[in-house]
N, C-alpha and C positions, 0 to 999 in steps of 0.2 A: 619465863622459864622455858627450857627446851621440852621436847615431847616426853623424854624419859623422866625428867624431873616432875612434869605435870602428872604423869601416871603414878609415880611414887607418892606424890602428895595425895592423890585419890585413894591409893592403897592404904595410906595412913588413916585417912578419914573412915575407911571401911574396917580398920583394925586388922588388915592383912599384913602379916610379916613376910609373906612370899606369895607371888601370883604366877600361875602358869598360863602361857598364851600359845596355843598351837596355830599352825597354818591350817585352818579348817573353817567350816561353816555349819549351819544347823542341820545339814544333810550329810555331814562328814565327807564332803567332796574333796578330791584332790585338785580339781580344776575349779577355780573360784571366780565369782563376779567381783568387779572392782570394789563394791560395797563391803566385801568380806575379806579384803586384803589387809587386815589389821596388823598382821605380823610384818608385812612389808612396810606399812606406814610407820611402825615403831622402830624397826631395826634396819631397814634398807635391804634386807635379804630377799633375793629374787628367786630362790630355789623353790621346788615344789613340795618339799617336806622339811619341817623344822619346828622347834619348840623353844620359846623364850621363857626363861625363869628369872624373875625379878625379886630382889630384896631391897631394903632401903639403902644398903651400902654397895651392892654389887649387881651385875646382870650378866647372864650367860645365854648363849644360843646353842642348842643341841641339834646336830645334823648328822645324817648318815654319811658313809664313806664317799658318796658321790659328790658331796658338797663341802667337805672340810676346807679345802683350799679356797673355794669361792667365799665361804662364810668369813674367813679371816680377812679377805680383801674387801668385802662389802660392809662389814659390821665391826668397825674399830672399837666401838664402845662396849662390845660384848665379848666375854671369853667364849672360846669355841670348845665344845665338848661333843663327845660321841653320843648319838641319840639312842640311849638305852636306859632302862630303869636304874641300873646300878650306878651309872655315871651321874644321873640326876640326883639321886638321894645321897650319894657320896658328897657331891657339891653342896647340897642343902645342909647336911650335917656339919660341914665346915663353915657355914655362914650363920646358922641359927642355933639358939639355945633350946633345950627341951621345953615344951609348952608353947612353942611358937605355932602360929596358925598359917597353914598353907591352903590357899584358895585356888579354885579354877572356875571357869564358866562352864557349868555342866551341860550347856546346850552345844558345846563345841568338842566334847570328848565322848568316846564310846563308854558304855557302862563297864565293859571289860577293862578298859584302861583305868577308869576311876577306881574300880574294885582293887586292881593291883596296887595302885598308888595309896589307897586308903590303908591297906595292910602294911605297906612299907613305911608310911607316915606314922602309924601307930607304933610299929616296932622301933622307930627312931625317936619316939617320945614327942611327936608333933600332933597338933590338932588338925584334922582334915576337914575342909569346908567346901562342899559342892554347892556353889553359889549360882544365882541367876543374875548377878551383877558382873559387869565387865569394865574395870577402870580404864582399860585401853580404849574401848569403844566410846566410853563416856567423855574421854578427852579428845576424841577425833573430831576436830572441827571441819566443816565442809566435806563431810563424808558423802560419797556418791549415793545416789538413790538406789534402792533395791530394784533389781530387774523385773520387767513386766512384759515380756515379749508375747506375741501371738502364738497360739498353739495350732499347728497345722497337721493334716493327715499325712502319714507315710504310707505310700501305696502298697497294696497287697502284692503287686508284682515285685516289690523289693522285700517285703516282710515274709512272704511265703506261707503265713498262717494267720487266719483271722483272729481278732482279739477274743471273740467268744470261745474259740477252740483253745487258745492259750489259757483263758480263765478256767475252763473246765478241767484242763490238764492240771493246773495249779491247785484248784479246789480239791481234786482227788488226793493230793498230798496231805491236805488238812484232815480228810476223812481217815486216811491210813494212820495218821498220828493222833487221832481222836482229839483234834484241836477245834476250838470254836471260832478262832480268828487268827489271821496271819498279819503281822505288821510289815508293811512295805515302805521303808523309810527313805528310799533313794530315788531321785528324779529319773535316773537312767532305767530303773526298774519299770516305772510307769510308762516311760517313753516306749520301751520295748513291748510291754504287756498290752498296751492299748493302741499300738501302731500310730503314735503321734510324735511330733518333733517340735522344738521351739528354738529360741536363741537367747536364753538367759545368760549364757556365757559365750565368749567369742569362739572358743575352740572345740565345743561339742554342742550339737543341736538339741539342747535340753530345755524343757520347761520345768522350773522348780515346783515340785509337788510331792505328796506322799499319799498313802492309802491304807485302808484296812479291808482285807478280804475275809469274808465270813464263810462258815462251813456250808451254808445253803447256796453259795455261789454269788451272793451279792457283794458289790465292791463300793465302798465309800471313797471317793477320790477328792482329796482336799486341795482345791485349786479354785481361784476366782473364775466364775462362769463367764464373765465378760471377756476373758482372754481367749476363749475357744472359738476358733474359726474352722469348724469341721463340717463336712457334708452332713445333710440330714440322715440320721440313722447310722452314722459312723460308729458311735459308741453303743455297745450292747445294752439291751434294756435293763440288765442287772446292775449297770453302773449308775450310781447317783453322784452328781457333782455337788460337793459341799464347800462352803467357805473354809479356808484354813483355820479360822477361829472356832469352827465347829468341832475340831479334833478333841478338845477338852471334854465336851459332852459325849462324844462317841466313845471315848475311853471310859468315862464314868458309867456308861450303860453296859459295859462289859463286866460289871461287878461279879466276882466269883467265878468267872469263866476262864477256860484254858486258852492261853494266847501263845502263839509261836513267835518267838523273838530270837533273832540272831544278835548275840551280845556284841559282836564286833562291829555291827552296823547300826545299832540302836544307841542314840545319845543317852547319857545318864539322866538328863532331864526328863525325857519321855519315859524311860524305864521307871523312874520314880513315880510318874503319873499312873502307870499301870499298877505299880505296887500299892499306891494310895487307893486305887479302885478295887483292891482286893483280888486282883487277877492271879490265877495260877499260871506259872510260866512253863512252857516247853521250849527249852533252849537248845538250838541246833542251827547248823548252816541253813540260810534261807533257801528253800527249794527252787525258787525262781532262778538262782544263779546258774545251776547246772543245766536247767531247761534252756536257758538263753545261750549258754556257752556252746552247746551242740547245735550248730547253725542249721537252718533249713536249707534245702537245695537251692531255693531262690536267693537266699542270702549269700551262699557260696558263689553262685553264678554272678551275683552283683559284685562281690568282692573281686572276682577275677576281672570283671570289666573295669572296676575302679582302678585296679592296679595296671591295667592296660593303658587307661587314660593317663594315669600318673606317670607310668613308665615313658610315655611319649614326651611329656614335659621334662622329665629327668634327662632323657637322652638329648633333647634339644639344649638344655642347660649345660650338660657335660660336654657336648660338642662345642658350644660357645666357649666354655672355659678352656678346653684343650687347644682350640684354634686361635683363641685371642687371650691367652694367659697373660701376655704382656700388658693387656689393658687392665687386668685385675690387679697386677702387682702394683703396690703403692696405694691401692684403694682399701677402704676399710672392710671389715667383715660384714658390715651392714649392706655394702654394695652387693655382696654375694647373696644375702637374704633377699634383697630387692629383685635381683635378676631371676632367681629361682621362682619367687612368688609371681613375677611377671609372666613366666612361661606357664605356670599353672592356671593363672587367671584367664588365659586365652581360651580355655575350654568352658563352654556355657554351663556345664554341670558342676564346676568347681564351686564349693560353698565356703571355702576358707581353710586355713591351716588346722590340722588336728592337734597341734601343740605349737608353742612358740619355737621357731626354727633356731637350732643350734648351729652356728657357724664359728668355728674356733680354729685359729691359725697358730702354729707353733706351740709355745708353752700353754696357751689357753686351752688347747686340746686335752691337757692333763686334768682339767676339771670336767668330769663326765657330762655335767649338765650346765656348762657355761653358756651364758646368753650375752651376745653383744648388745651394748646399749649406747645411745648417742653420748658422745663425750668421752667414752672409755673403750670403744671398739678398736681393736688393734688393726694395723695395716698389714696386708699380705706381703711377705718378704721372700726373696730368693732363698732357696734352700730349706724352706719350711714345708710341713704338711698341713693341709686344710681338712678338718673334719666337719662334715655337714650331716646333721641329723634332722630330718624334716618329715612332714606328712600332710596329707590332704583329706578333707571331708567332701564326699560326693554322695548324692542320694543312693548310689549303688553300694557304697561301703566306705571304709576308713583305711588309710594307708599310713605306714611308718617305715622309713628306710634311712640307713646311714651309709654314707660312702666317704672315703678318704682320698684326697687328690694331692698330687705333688705340684708345688709351685715352680719347680725346676727339676732337672735331672736328679733322681733320687740317689742317696748314698747307699752303700752296701748295708749299713746298719738299718736304715729306714726300710729297705726292701726285706731284710731278714725279719724285722719285727712285724711288718705288714703280712708277710707270708705266714708267719707263725699264727697270727690271729685268724687269717683265712683258713689255715689248716684246722684250727679249733672249731671254726664255723662249719667247715665241711664234715668234721667228725660227727657232729650232732645232726646236721642236716641230712646226712646219708645213713643215719642209724636206723636199724630195724629193732623193734622192742615189743615184748609181749603185751597183750591187753592187760590192764591193771597196773602198768608201770606209771609211777608218779613223776612229776617234774623234779622233785627232790632227788630221785634216783637218777634222772637223766642229766642233771646239772654237771656232774663230774665228767661226763663223756666229752664235753667241750673243754672243761677246765683242765683236765689232765694233760692236754696238749700244751697248755701254758705252763703247767707245773714242771714239765720236763725241761723247760727253759728257765726255771726259777722265777716265773712270772705268775701273776694272778690279777684279778680285778674285783673291786669292792662293790659290785652290784650283781643282781641276778642275771642269769643268762637269757631269760625269756619271760614274756608276759602275754596274757590273753589280750585280744583286741575286739572291740565291738563292731556291730554293723551300723554304720552311720551313727555312732554313739561315742563313748569314751575310747580313747586310744589305749588306755589301760583298763582291762576288764578281767574280773575273776570268774570263777574261783581258782582256776588253774594258773600256775606259774612254774617256771623252770628256775629254781633257785636252791641254795644249800639248805635253807630253813623254811619252815611254815609253808611248804608247798607239797603236801601229801596227797592232793587230789589227783587221781589217775587221769592221764590224757585219754580222750576218746575221739573216735572218728567224727569229723565235722567241727572240731574245735579249731580255732585259729590262734597261732602263737608267733611271737617273734623269736629269733635266735640272734643274739648280739654279744658275743664275747669281745673283749677289748684289752688293751694295755695302755697304762697311763704313767708316764715318767715325769715327775714334777720338775718344772722348769725347762722341759724339753719338748714333749709331744704327747698327743693322744691318738690312738688308733682304735676304732670300733667298726665292725662290719655287721650290718643288720639287714636281714630280710624278714618278711612275714611268710608263714607257711600254714597250709592246711594239714591237719592230721588225717591221714587216709589209711584204709585197710590195704594190706599187702595181698594181692590176689594169689600169688604163688604160695604163700605161707599163711593159711587160715589161722586166726588167733594172733596175728602180728600186725603192728602198725608202723607207719613211717611218715615222713614229711614230704609234702609236695609244694614247691615254691609258688607263691603268689606274686612277690615282688619281681619286677622286670626292669633291671638296670645292670649294665655291665660293671664288673669290678675293674679296678685300676690296673691294667696289665703292665704298666710301666713300673708298678710297685711289687709285682709278683716275681719271685725268684723261682723259676720252674725247677731248678735243681734241688730245691727243698721238697718238692712234691713227690709223693709216691705215684705210681702209674694209676692206682685207683683214685687218688685225689685229683690228679690231672684229668682223668676221664670225667669225674663229677663236674669239674670246672667247665670242661668243654661241652658237656651235656647241658649244663645250666645256660651257658652262653648261646648255645644253639636255640634253646627255648626263647631266650630274650630276642635273638635275631629274627626268628620266624614269626614271633608274636608282634613285633613292632616295625620291622623294616619297611613293609609295604605301605605303612601309613605315614612314613617320614618323608621329608623333602629329600631329593636325590643326594645332595651333599652330606646331609646328616645320616642317611641310610648307608652311604659309602663309608663314612667314618665308623658307624656301628659295625659294619662288616669287618673292618680292619681290627676293631676292638674284640671281636668275638670269634674270629677264626681259630681253629685248633692250632696248637703249637707243638711241633714234633721234636722239641729239644729233649736232651737227656733227662730222664726221671731219676729221682732219688731211689736208691735200692730199697726194696721192701725189707 
C-alpha cells in the first residue's frame, strides 16, 4: 500500500473517521526538524503552514493564500482548501455522517485551536477526540532521529542583558498577575531567556526545550543535561536543569496553584495535564514575548552589523548577476541559490540560512513561498523576473531580504508593477505614527497603494524578527488581522508588500526595519532601515514616483552606499555607486 492507504488503515484500526495532521511539532514550531516533517512525508507539501484532513474516502490539504498554487502542484492526491475553520468543517460535513469521530494528535495543536474545533465538531454532530496517537507517525518508516545538538552560550556582548536580569524582569510579571508559575513552552523563549543557542533545526539556532518559571524566581528547565556545553556559572543559580521526562511530575506538584498559560502557544496535551493537576489558569499573552520583542541596545547594534555583513554578500551577488546575467540564463533557480549562499559563506560569522531560500523565476514567483527543488527547479529565461527571498543567521543577528531582478531589459508592464510595489513599500517605510499604533492599523498604509491599482496580496505586510533566533517572531505583526499589538521602539519588523499574477510573475520588496522614536515629534515612531541592498533601478519607473518617494529612495540608496562601498572590491563598489546615485528625472506630480 502507499503512504496514504497505510495511514487510512491505521485510522480504521483506531476507529477514527477523520484525522487532522498539521505542520507542527511538540513545541508548535513553524521551523521543524526532519523528524517532525510528517505533513511533508505524507503529502509532499513543502510550505511552512498547512493542515491535512483525512477520511477513509477523501483527503484534503488546507493552506493559506501564500501556498494555494504551490499545494495544487505538489499534492495531486489532496484537494486544496483555504486554511480556515469554516472551510475545514464545511468539507468535513460533506464527507462524514453525524456521530463520526474526528481525531487529532493533541501534542501538535494549541489548546486554543482544539477548543475552537471541539465546539464546531459538536455543533456539526461529530465526536471530537484529542488523542495522543498519531497514525501518520506510526506509519512513518525510517523516520529521522530526534535532534540532540549541543547547547552553547550566546555572549553577553550580543544579548545585552544577563539571564539573571531577564529572569527577574519576567518573574515580576508573575507577581503582578498573582500567578504561582509561568509555562514557557517554546525553545526560542528559553534560548533568549538563558542566553543560549543550539542547532536542533538547520535554520534557527535553537535547542529544543521548555520550562516552568515560579513566582519565587526559580526556573525548571526541561532539557537533557548532557547536551549543555556552557561555561561554569553561565546559568543563574535559580535555574535547575531537569530531564524532559520530569515535566509530568513538575506539573503534578502544581496542584491547585495559579498557572499563567498562553493558550495560543500551549499544546492541548500539556494543557490537559495542567487541568488534571487541578491548576487554576491565568490565560493571557506570554509576558516574555513583549520583553523579547523590544530589543536591547546590544541586540540592535548586532542587528546592524549582521545586516552590514549580509549586505556585502548581497551586493557581491547582485553585481555578479548584473555583470554576468548571461551565465545565469538557462541555469536553474538552484544555481541562484547556490551562488548567493556561496557569497554568504565566505564570511566567518555566517552560521547558515535563516530560512530556505526562495528563488522563483517567471510564473513561479506568483507562489509567494515557492521553493526550487532538484528535478523541478525552473530555468531562468529571457524576459522573466527573478524573485529572491533569503536571509542569514549570524551571532550578531538575523536577516531577511527580498529583491527582484530582471533577466533582460524589463517591459513597461514589469516596471510599472515593480514601481507600484516599491511605492507601497516606501509608503509604510516612511510613515510616522503615534505611540500605541498597532500593526493592524499600519497594514493598510502599504496596501492602499496597491488597492489604487486594483491589486492586493494574500499575506501580511510585516513580521517581527528575532536576534539570532527565528526569522518570524511575535508578538507584533503588520497584517490585516490578529495583529493588535502596538509597535514599540526597539522592535524589528519586516516590510514586504508584493504582487502575484498567476502564470506570469511575482514581485515582493522586503527590508527589515528598526522601530525608532521621532526626535522632532515626541510621542511618534517611524522606521529605520536595517537591510542594506540596492533596489533594482532597471525596474523603477521614476515617472511614477512623487518627489517625496524619490527622495526616500535616494536617501535609502545613500545609506546603502556609504555603509558598504568602502568594504567592497573596487569593481563592485563602482557598480554599487552606479546603482545608488540619485536620478534627476521628472517626478510624478503630487
